[in-house]
N, C-alpha and C positions, 0 to 999 in steps of 0.2 A: 746433229743438225744445230748449228752456235746460240742462233739466239731463240727459241721457241715466242720469247712474248711477241716478237712481232711477225711470226707467222706470218695472219690474217691477217694482218696490215699491207705484207711485205705482195700478197694476193691482191689485197681489194685495189690496190694503186695498180695493181699494170690491168686486171682487170678492167677498170675506168676509162682505161685509151683502148679497148675493143669495142669497136660500132654494135658486132650483135647482142652487147650485153646492157639489157633495159631494165636496169635497179636492181634494190638488194637483193631481192630476192631469187632472183637469175643469176644472181651472181653465186649468191647461197646454193642454188640450185646445180652451179657448175663443178662449181668447188665437191659437193657432195657427192656426186658419181666415181673423182675421178680419186676423193679420200680410200672410199671405198674402196677400189682396186688397189688402192695400193694395201688398203688395211687387209683385203682380201688375199695378198700374193703374202702378205708377210705371214698371214696364218695358213697357206701354203706348203709354207718351207717349215712351217715346226708337224704338220700335216705329213712332209713326204720322211723328215727323218720316227716320227710315231708307226707310223704307217708304212710296211716293204714295198705291202701294192698298191700304195695309195697315187691312182691317177687323173690328173686335172679336167674339169667337164667342160673349163676353155680351152680353146686349142690352143698351139703351142704360140703361133703368129700371133694371139691377141692378150695374151698374157704381160700380168706387165712388168718381167722383166725383159721381155725380149723387145718390147714394142716402147713403152716409156724411157728407159734406162740411159742415161750417156753415161758413155765409157771416158767420152771427152776425146774421143779415137775420129769423130768428125762426121762417122757415121750414121747420131742418131736424126730419126727422118726432122724432119721442121717445118714451117711455109705451110704452099700449097702443099708437096709430097706429104705432110703431118696432117692436114684436115683432111682430107680426099681419104685416107686410112682408117681414120675418124670415127668420116659422118658414112662413111660408104663399104666399108668395112666391120672395124671392132663394135662400132652399136648396132649395126644389124643381127649380125653372129650373133651376141649377147642378148638379143631380144629371139635371138632362136631361129631367126632364117638365115636360109644358107647362100651365098654369093658365091656367084657363077664365074665362067669366064665369056668367053664371046662364044666360046662355039655349041654352051649352052651348061659344059662338062662344071661341077659343082671344085671351086676353087679355095670356101672355107667352109664346112659345113658348120655351121648354125647351133645354138649348146638347147640339147634336146634335153627335156625329161618329161619322166613319168611317175606313171606310182610306187615305183618300186624307187625311186633318184635319191639317195638323203638329201635330208634336210638342208647339210652344211653345202651342196654343191646348189641346188635344185633353187636355194637363196640369191640365186645369179641372175635367171631368167629374169626368177620375182621384181628381183633388184631394178632394172633398165626394159621391163613393160615400155613405160613411156618417158625417157629420158633421150631428155634432146642435149642436141650440142651447138649454145648458143653464139660463141664466138667465131670470129670471123676472120681472124688474125694469126695464123700458123705460128705466126715469130712467138706473139703476143701466147700462145699455148703453149709451144717450148719450154719460153721462163716459167710458166707458172706449173708445167708438169716438172722441170727440175727444182724447184724449191719445196714440191711436195714429196719428190723421190730424197730429198735431203734427211727426212724423216728417219730415226733409226728408231723402227716401234721393236728392234728385237730385244733393244739396250730397256732394263726396265725400270732406269729412273726418268730415258729419256718416255720411253711410254707412257709412263705412269702419269710426266709432267704436260703430254699430248693430252690424255685424259681430260686435260683442265682447259687445255687451252681448245678441245673439241667442244665441251660445256659453252667456251665462252661462244661458239659458234651458232648453236643451241640457241644460246638464252639471245642471241642479234634477230631472231624469229619474232622475235617480239615489237620490234621494228620493220620490217620485212613484207610490211602487205597483210592480203590477207594472209599468210603463211601463220600471221601472231598465235590464230588457234589450236596450234599445235604444242603451242610452250603453256605448262604447269608451270610458275615461278618453283623453284626449285626449294626454298621454304618451308612451300608448300607441304612438297610432297614428301621434305624428309619426315617433317611435325605429323604427317599421316600415318609414316612408313613406324614412326618411332611408333606412335599411340596405340599401330595395333599390333605390334608386339608379333614380330615374324621369328620364329620358334626351326629348326632344323628338320628338314623331312616333308612339311608344306610350299604346298602348292600357290602359288598368285595367279593372277589373271587381269589383266588387263582391254575391253574389248572394245574398247577405242586412244589406241595406243603410244597416239601421236611420235615423238619424238624419242619414247621409250622412258622419262620422265622419273613416274610410280615404280619400275623394275627398277635401275637403278637405286633410285633408294632404297627399295627392299635390299640386293642386293649389299649396300651399305652395309644394311642395319644388321638384318643377317652375317655378314660376315664377323663382325663379335660377337659370336657365337663358332665361332668358327677353330673346332680339337683338331679335328681329327681328320685323316684321308678323309672318310669314307662323309665326314659331317660337309669336306670340300666338294667331293662329289654330287653331293643331294643337292649345295650352295647353285653347283652349274647346272641342275635340269628343273631347278624353283619355279622356272618362267615363264610366259604362253599370252601372250600378247597378238590384235588382232588388228589393222590398221588398215583404213578405205583407205586413202589417198596416195597418190607414190611418191611425191616426194616425201615427205615424214618418214614413212615406210623406208627408204631410202636410209634417211638420217638412223631409224630406230636400229635399223640389222648392222648400220656400220658402228654407232652406241655398244652392242650386246658385243661384236667382235672383239673391238676393244675393251671392254671386259671379261673378256675368257668365254666368254662363252661361245664354243665352239660351234654348237645346234641349240642356234636364239629359235625358239619356236617362236615366230612372230609371222600371224600369216596375212597378206594381201588380200584383205576378204573385206567385205560390209555386216559386222554381227547382228544388222535387223531381217538379214533376209533368209532366213531358217526360222519354222514354225518354231516357239520355243516350248510347245506340245511335246513336240519330240524331244525335249534333250531326257537324259537320264540321268543315272547320278558317275557315268564316265565322263559326263560331260562337264561335271562341278567340281568346284575350287573350293580349297581351305580358309583360301583371303583372298578378296576383292577388292581393288585401289580402283579409283575412276575420276574422270573430272569428265564426262559428260559430253559430247556433243551439246549445246544450249540455243535457243531460237533459231530455230530449222523447223520446217514445217516436214509430214512426210506422206507421198501419194497413198490412193487404199492399196495399190498394190504390195506395201510396206507392212500396213498397218491388217491387211488381213491374214500378217504369219504370227497374229498373236491373239488372244479372245476377245471376242467385240467388248465384253463392260473395261478391257485394260486398251483398249485398241485406240491411241491418244493419235492427234496430232503433230505433237509437239518432240523431236527428237526425245527430249532429255527423260522426259516418260518412256517414254518405250526401252532406252537402255535400262534405267530403272526395273522397269521388268525382267528386261535380256538376268538384270543382276540376281533376281531372286530365285529364278528360276535354276541360276548356274551357282549356285551356293550351295556345300556340302552343307548340313546336317550337319552343328557345333560351327562350321565355318564364319568366321571375319569379316565385316565390308566397313570400307569407308569410303563415302562418295560425296563427290560438292556436285553441289547444283543450286541454281537461281535462288533468287526471294519467290519468284514467284510458283515456283512450286508446295513453297511453305504456306504462302497464301493464297491459292488455286483449290477452287468447291466447284470447276466442272464436273462432269460426270466421269470422266476418267480419272481426273486425278483422285478425285475419292475415293476410286475400284483401288488405284494402286495406294494410294495410301492406309485404305482399309484393310490391301493383304497385307504390307508392309505393318501395320499394330498388328494384327493377330494372330501370323504364323511367321515374325522374328524378332525378338529382342530390340528396340530403337530406343538406344540406352542412351543418348549424347548428341546433341544437335550443336554445335558450334558456329556461330556468326561473327564471321567476317569480315573490317569493316571495309570502304567503296576501293574502289582505285588497286585495289591488291592484284587484277588483272591488267593493272594501265601497261602498256598505252593503248591495249589491244581492245579493252570495254571498261566498261563504266560499270554496268551491275553488278550487284552484289551479288556475293553468294554461300552458301553456305556447308562445312561439315558435316554429314549424316553419317554417325556410325551403328552401326547396328551387328548382331549375329542371329544364326539361326539354332536359336537354344528352345525359349520358348517366346509363349505370346510376352508381347509389349504390357508393364505393368504400372509404368513411369518411366515420364524422360523428363532429363535433366537439357537445359538450354542454357547457353554461357555466350554472353556476348563478349568479343575478342573488342578492346577499344582502341583507336589510333596510338600509336604511342606517341611520347610525349615529343614535344619540337617537330612533328610529323601534321604537315593538314593535307597531306595526299601524297600517295605511292608513286615515284616515277621510274624511269629507264635509271636515274642518274641515279637514285634515294628508293630502289626495291625493296622488298617489304624482307623481310634478313629471320630467319631461322629463330635468333634472343627473341626478339619479337611475339614469337608464342610464347615466353615463360610464363607470362601470369596465368594461359591455360593452361600452360600446364602443369604450376601449381598448385591450383584449384583441383585439376583431374582428381587428382589424388587423396585430397581433402574437403570433397564436397558440401560445399554448405550456400545456403543461398545469401543472394546480396543485392542488395536496394538502396540507389544512391539518389537523393534528391528526387523520392519517389518513385525512379523508374525503377523495375526490375535487370541487373546486371546476371542475376545469375537465378533460374528458379526449376524446381521441381512441379512437373505436371503427373497425373495420374491419368492413365488411359482413358475412364471415364472423362475425364476433365474435357481433354482430347476431345473427346467423338460425342462431348454436347457441341461443343465448337465447330462439329460438323468438318473436323481431321485441320482446323485453319491454323495452322499450328507457328506463322506469324506473332511469336514471343518475342519478349525478352530486345528486340530492335532499339534502336540509333534515334532516341526521341532530340536530342540534344544538335545534333548534326544540320550543318548548314542544305538547303536545299540547292543540290546538283543538276546545273543543268548540261541535261545527255543530248549525244547525237539525236537527227531526229528521227533516223530511222531506230534506237534503242531506246527512245521517248514513245514511241510510234509502239512497241512491242509493250513494253510496261502498261501502255492505258491498257492496251486490247486482252491483254491477261487478265487485269483486275476489269476490267466492264466485262468479261467471261465470266470471274466468278460472282460479282457483283448480281449480274442476271442469276447463276443459280443458286445465289442464299435467297434472292426474290422470288423465283420461283418454287425453292422451296418453302418459302416461311409461309405463299400465299396457298402451296397447296397443305398447307397444316391447320390453315386458316379453313378454308370450303371444306375438308375433309371435319373439322369441328364443327361445323357450323352447317352442311350439311347443302351446301348450294353449287352451283356450278355457274363457272363466267362465262360461261357463252356467250353469245354477243344476243341482245335480245332485239327486235324493233317495234 
């Protein structure tokens, strides 16, 4: 391909002329499934060389090489013929549906998956479960396919370069409507992976993996420690992910294939729909890196999968419980959580934090500045680092301030890895820091945190100007604070009435 840098722009410009594409989110989704087929076809070429008996799970007529490639002979499908093939044959077949002739006989057999189907084959059907073709102009669709097919992914340099391009595609999710929830800034995932210090032979998990940002950061960090062929084999089998939503799942699978993960253990599933008490050591991992979804509220049927004291209605709380049940003995975790988790003192949050402090070592909380996730959300977040070695004795809190010259992060001025430099420098030489009477870094004993009823909202941002949040986020924040205050009031009133031996029941 002559100019990788214009790849996304060329596709965007063509799609804008198609009446079926409505906005960036659909444009990226349309691009995603076509890129997957191109990348998968390249992988299949490698597998055919490596495995004498390799047989594609995709019927021959639906393999990229047999319908998408334009050999300039004038025989390539285009226009209405191409649209009909994609809508009526290709996508149904990849979803697992048989395409029939007029007389009811099978014309093209749908992709079939069972319990014995290897992961690298079963991902095809999982990828296309809910995939749509939004384009309505078959000529424009042909033009897009031709651009994608220009990619020479068998060329190492071009393949590596396209990995960077793919990263930029994922980055666009930040401004693609609701799709932004799937993207964690790469600076954040890289910092967390670096601090967690991956080792050859360890396995990492992300139970809401989105497009695979944490997994790629893990692979990048672990790559620096590969010295032998055996090391590389261990690296290639070191990841595990679960993603509930179809679109980010496609992106994640493609992402892993581009990173030479031929057998991506990425599952299209909901991590909250299994009883946490059923997990055994076989379900546990050495390392967990996550940015759990937050802000959502789960139904009782989801909460029923958790012990009653941990059965929060808040999504991030439930994921925190999953993490604790699925972290190995001596394992390590780094998890992004909103401020609401830190200051929350409702019954479920207190129970979760009590379990965290009593069964795990929460050694560090990094408080991140506002707008890290802009423009998707303004909710401030924190990174919790803990391990399953011993109960917590003390916890360090460190406030990462906005870098000089920045008032806010944005799409054009995103957070960068070097912005974490002060935290990295402090990490290995920890000391308490107080600026203008406010704590920037401070160590608390577990007894001090228990006395606060596990309100660990410490070393915050005292000098920040109050930010006007979007109405939904503002309401959510007030609801969280109200719930916490109510819980605190109830607790204090309970202590007072116990001491006085009185009842607060109404008397006529």
